[in-house]
C-alpha positions as CSV (number, residue, x, y, z in Angstrom):
1,M,118.4,128.6,74.4
2,P,119.0,128.0,78.1
3,S,118.8,131.2,80.2
4,F,121.9,133.0,81.4
5,K,121.1,131.9,85.0
6,S,120.9,128.2,84.0
7,R,124.2,128.5,82.2
8,L,125.7,130.1,85.3
9,F,124.4,127.3,87.5
10,A,125.9,124.8,85.1
11,F,129.3,126.4,85.3
12,V,129.2,126.4,89.1
13,L,128.0,122.7,89.2
14,K,130.7,121.6,86.8
15,H,133.4,123.0,89.1
16,T,131.9,121.9,92.4
17,R,129.3,119.0,92.5
18,K,130.7,117.2,89.4
19,K,133.7,116.3,91.5
20,S,131.5,114.2,93.8
21,F,130.2,112.1,90.9
22,A,133.5,111.8,88.9
23,S,135.0,109.1,91.1
24,V,134.3,106.8,94.1
25,E,136.8,108.9,96.1
26,G,134.9,112.1,95.3
27,M,131.6,110.6,96.4
28,H,133.1,109.5,99.8
29,A,134.8,112.9,100.3
30,R,131.5,114.7,99.8
31,L,129.7,112.3,102.1
32,K,132.2,112.8,104.8
33,A,131.9,116.6,104.5
34,A,128.1,116.5,104.4
35,R,127.8,114.4,107.6
36,A,129.7,117.1,109.4
37,S,127.5,120.0,108.3
38,E,124.0,118.8,107.2
39,D,120.9,120.3,108.8
40,F,117.6,118.8,107.8
41,R,115.5,121.4,109.6
42,P,113.4,123.9,107.7
43,P,115.2,127.2,107.3
44,Q,113.8,129.9,109.7
45,T,112.4,131.9,106.8
46,I,110.3,128.8,105.8
47,A,109.4,128.0,109.4
48,R,108.0,131.5,109.9
49,R,106.1,131.5,106.7
50,L,104.2,128.2,107.2
51,D,102.6,126.1,109.9
52,I,105.0,123.3,110.5
53,A,104.5,120.4,113.0
54,E,106.8,117.5,113.8
55,R,105.9,113.9,114.5
56,A,107.5,110.5,114.3
57,V,106.5,107.5,112.2
58,D,108.5,104.2,112.5
59,G,111.2,106.1,114.4
60,M,111.5,108.6,111.5
61,R,111.1,112.3,111.9
62,V,108.2,113.6,109.8
63,Y,107.3,117.3,109.1
64,E,103.7,118.3,108.4
65,V,103.7,121.5,106.4
66,R,100.6,123.7,105.9
67,P,100.0,127.2,104.6
68,K,99.1,129.8,107.2
69,A,95.7,130.2,105.5
70,G,94.9,126.5,106.0
71,A,95.0,123.5,103.7
72,S,92.4,121.8,101.5
73,R,91.9,118.0,101.3
74,L,94.9,117.8,99.0
75,R,97.9,116.1,100.6
76,I,101.3,115.7,99.1
77,V,104.1,113.4,100.3
78,Y,107.4,115.0,99.3
79,L,110.4,112.7,99.1
80,H,113.6,114.6,98.8
81,G,116.6,113.7,96.6
82,G,120.3,113.4,97.5
83,A,121.3,110.0,96.1
84,Y,119.9,108.3,99.2
85,L,123.1,109.6,100.9
86,F,122.4,113.3,101.6
87,E,119.9,115.2,103.6
88,I,117.1,117.5,102.5
89,T,118.4,121.0,101.6
90,A,117.1,124.6,101.6
91,H,116.3,124.2,97.9
92,H,113.9,121.4,98.7
93,W,112.3,123.4,101.5
94,K,111.7,126.4,99.2
95,L,110.0,124.2,96.7
96,I,107.9,122.5,99.4
97,A,106.8,125.9,100.7
98,E,105.9,127.1,97.3
99,M,103.8,124.0,96.5
100,A,102.1,124.2,99.9
101,E,101.0,127.8,99.4
102,R,100.1,127.7,95.7
103,L,98.2,124.4,96.0
104,S,96.7,125.0,99.5
105,A,98.0,121.6,100.3
106,Q,99.3,119.8,103.4
107,I,102.7,118.5,102.6
108,T,104.2,115.6,104.5
109,V,108.0,115.5,104.5
110,P,109.8,112.4,105.8
111,I,113.4,112.8,107.0
112,Y,114.1,109.2,106.0
113,P,117.2,107.3,107.1
114,L,120.1,107.6,104.8
115,A,122.7,105.2,103.3
116,P,125.2,104.0,104.0
117,E,124.2,103.9,107.6
118,A,120.8,102.5,106.5
119,K,120.2,100.3,103.5
120,A,117.4,100.1,100.9
121,E,115.2,97.6,102.8
122,R,115.2,99.8,105.9
123,I,114.7,103.1,103.9
124,I,111.9,101.6,101.8
125,G,110.4,100.1,104.9
126,A,110.3,103.4,106.8
127,C,108.8,105.3,103.8
128,M,106.2,102.5,103.4
129,A,105.3,102.9,107.1
130,L,104.6,106.6,106.4
131,H,102.7,105.8,103.3
132,R,100.3,103.5,105.2
133,D,100.0,106.1,108.0
134,V,99.0,108.8,105.5
135,L,96.5,106.5,103.8
136,A,94.9,105.8,107.1
137,T,93.7,109.5,107.3
138,T,93.8,110.7,103.7
139,A,91.8,109.4,100.8
140,A,94.1,108.0,98.1
141,R,92.3,110.2,95.5
142,D,93.5,113.3,97.5
143,L,97.1,112.1,97.7
144,V,100.0,113.0,95.4
145,L,103.5,111.5,95.6
146,M,106.2,114.1,94.7
147,G,109.9,113.6,94.7
148,D,113.1,114.7,93.1
149,S,116.1,112.5,92.1
150,A,116.3,109.7,94.6
151,G,112.9,110.8,96.0
152,G,111.4,110.3,92.5
153,N,112.8,106.8,92.5
154,M,111.3,106.2,95.9
155,A,107.9,107.5,94.8
156,L,107.8,104.8,92.1
157,V,109.0,102.1,94.5
158,L,106.4,103.0,97.1
159,S,103.7,102.9,94.4
160,M,104.7,99.4,93.3
161,T,105.1,98.1,96.9
162,A,101.7,99.6,97.9
163,A,100.1,97.9,94.9
164,R,101.5,94.5,96.0
165,E,99.9,95.1,99.4
166,G,96.6,95.9,97.9
167,L,96.6,99.6,98.9
168,P,94.8,102.1,96.7
169,K,96.9,104.1,94.3
170,P,97.3,107.9,94.8
171,A,95.9,110.5,92.4
172,G,99.2,111.0,90.7
173,L,103.0,111.2,90.8
174,V,105.3,114.2,90.1
175,L,108.8,113.1,89.5
176,I,111.7,115.5,89.1
177,S,114.8,114.0,87.4
178,P,114.1,110.5,88.7
179,P,116.7,107.7,88.4
180,V,114.5,104.9,87.2
181,D,117.2,102.5,86.3
182,L,120.1,102.4,88.7
183,S,121.7,99.5,86.9
184,L,123.0,102.2,84.6
185,A,122.9,99.7,81.8
186,N,121.6,102.0,79.1
187,P,124.6,102.9,76.8
188,E,123.0,106.2,75.9
189,I,123.7,107.6,79.4
190,Y,127.5,107.6,78.7
191,E,127.0,110.0,75.8
192,V,124.9,112.4,77.9
193,E,127.4,112.1,80.8
194,K,129.9,114.0,78.6
195,R,127.5,117.0,78.6
196,D,126.2,116.6,82.1
197,P,127.6,119.4,84.4
198,W,126.6,117.5,87.6
199,L,126.2,113.7,87.5
200,G,128.8,111.1,86.6
201,V,128.6,107.3,86.3
202,P,131.4,106.4,88.8
203,G,129.8,108.4,91.7
204,A,126.3,107.2,90.8
205,E,127.4,103.6,90.8
206,E,129.0,104.0,94.2
207,A,125.9,105.8,95.7
208,T,123.8,102.9,94.4
209,R,126.1,100.3,95.9
210,L,126.0,102.1,99.3
211,Y,122.2,102.2,99.1
212,A,121.3,98.8,97.6
213,G,122.8,96.8,100.4
214,G,123.2,93.7,98.3
215,I,120.0,93.9,96.3
216,D,120.7,93.5,92.6
217,H,120.8,97.0,90.9
218,A,118.4,95.8,88.2
219,D,115.8,94.7,90.8
220,W,112.6,96.8,90.6
221,R,113.1,98.0,94.2
222,I,116.3,99.7,93.1
223,S,115.4,100.3,89.4
224,P,111.6,100.6,89.2
225,V,111.6,100.7,85.4
226,H,111.9,96.9,85.6
227,G,108.8,96.6,87.8
228,D,105.1,96.4,87.1
229,L,104.4,99.9,85.7
230,S,100.7,99.2,85.1
231,V,100.0,99.9,88.8
232,L,101.1,103.5,88.6
233,A,98.8,106.6,88.8
234,P,99.2,109.3,86.2
235,V,102.7,110.7,86.1
236,L,104.4,114.0,85.3
237,V,108.1,113.7,84.8
238,L,110.4,116.7,84.6
239,T,113.8,116.1,82.9
240,G,116.6,118.0,81.1
241,T,118.5,116.9,78.1
242,R,121.9,117.3,79.8
243,D,121.0,115.0,82.7
244,L,122.6,111.5,82.3
245,L,119.3,110.1,83.6
246,N,117.4,111.6,80.7
247,P,117.6,108.6,78.3
248,D,116.2,106.2,80.9
249,T,113.3,108.7,81.5
250,H,112.2,108.1,77.9
251,V,112.5,104.4,78.3
252,F,110.4,104.6,81.5
253,A,107.7,106.7,79.8
254,A,107.4,104.4,76.8
255,R,107.1,101.3,79.0
256,A,104.6,103.0,81.3
257,R,102.4,104.2,78.4
258,A,102.5,100.8,76.9
259,A,101.2,99.5,80.2
260,G,98.3,102.0,80.1
261,V,99.6,104.7,82.4
262,P,99.2,108.3,81.4
263,V,102.7,109.9,81.4
264,E,103.6,113.5,80.6
265,I,107.2,114.5,80.1
266,L,108.3,118.1,80.5
267,E,111.7,118.1,78.9
268,E,113.9,121.2,79.0
269,P,116.6,121.4,76.3
270,G,120.0,122.1,77.7
271,L,119.1,121.6,81.4
272,Y,120.5,119.2,83.9
273,H,119.7,117.3,87.1
274,V,116.8,118.7,89.3
275,W,116.8,122.0,87.6
276,P,113.2,122.8,88.7
277,L,114.6,123.3,92.3
278,L,116.9,126.1,91.3
279,D,116.3,129.8,90.9
280,M,116.1,130.3,87.1
281,P,113.4,131.0,84.5
282,E,113.1,127.4,83.3
283,A,112.4,126.3,86.9
284,F,109.6,128.9,87.3
285,R,108.0,127.4,84.2
286,A,108.4,123.9,85.5
287,R,106.8,124.8,88.9
288,D,103.9,126.3,87.1
289,R,103.3,123.0,85.2
290,M,103.7,121.0,88.5
291,V,101.0,123.2,90.1
292,S,98.6,122.9,87.1
293,F,99.1,119.1,86.9
294,V,98.3,118.7,90.6
295,T,95.4,121.2,90.4
296,D,93.9,119.1,87.6
297,L,94.3,115.9,89.6
298,A,92.6,117.6,92.6
299,A,89.7,118.8,90.4
300,T,89.2,115.3,89.1
301,S,89.1,114.0,92.7
302,A,86.6,116.7,93.7
303,R,84.2,115.6,90.9
304,A,84.3,111.9,91.9
305,P,81.8,110.5,94.4
306,R,83.2,109.8,97.9
307,S,82.2,106.7,99.8
308,G,84.7,106.6,102.7
309,A,87.7,108.3,104.2
310,A,90.2,106.0,102.5
311,A,88.4,105.7,99.1
């Protein structure tokens, strides 16, 4: 049974965030309010706790986050969620801080351009510029792509784009509630939508329209489930059964496994969108699994012979 805290969060979400996704008007109202108040900077408590440096890649602000005790060779690129419309939040920063400290990792956090001011081609292009930049100094075997919601979608798109460019694949991917099919063509999502306390189809469709910039929503750059999944590194996917994206997660896993990719699904009954970012018992278990998954990837990398900086 879901914990009391998770049920409390669901109640709050249903009476606040659900309005944003219930209609096109609700999505635009939230977007207008967000632009007036968003702050992408790490909260002061996080900034004091970690070593954080700023730099720019392709005109995009990038934060490099390291634990005070120093980082190992492990590097994580964290791609935040927010429907490609909204900035990184304190919830993301808390998760980033925890992963950096528990994994002794350097975490690279891009503040990528947002829709509707930027469109998919520009956003993907900026993130790919960062991906190439990271691979210039970090061995692919030491790199993990991690993202929640839209960031999980981007991690998949980057992996597929990098493969087309002949770049080496990372050690693995950790995807929290990723939207893998933004065409929203799966009829099962409409049944889950009735139980989802957060997401709704009208708002999701409008967010996708604002992001896609004319690219067909079934194109792999928008809906990576339709791309070449065989190029992916091992994947950990975290999903909840009350997330309208949950049915497509299982479609993705089945197709990726059929293409030869190891995929693990951590599915929490009764939970909803990006629940591992929230302060509840189920999230603590999820973060433990994220840490152990990445630790196993790092151990495999450490055992493999090294023949160059970008091997």
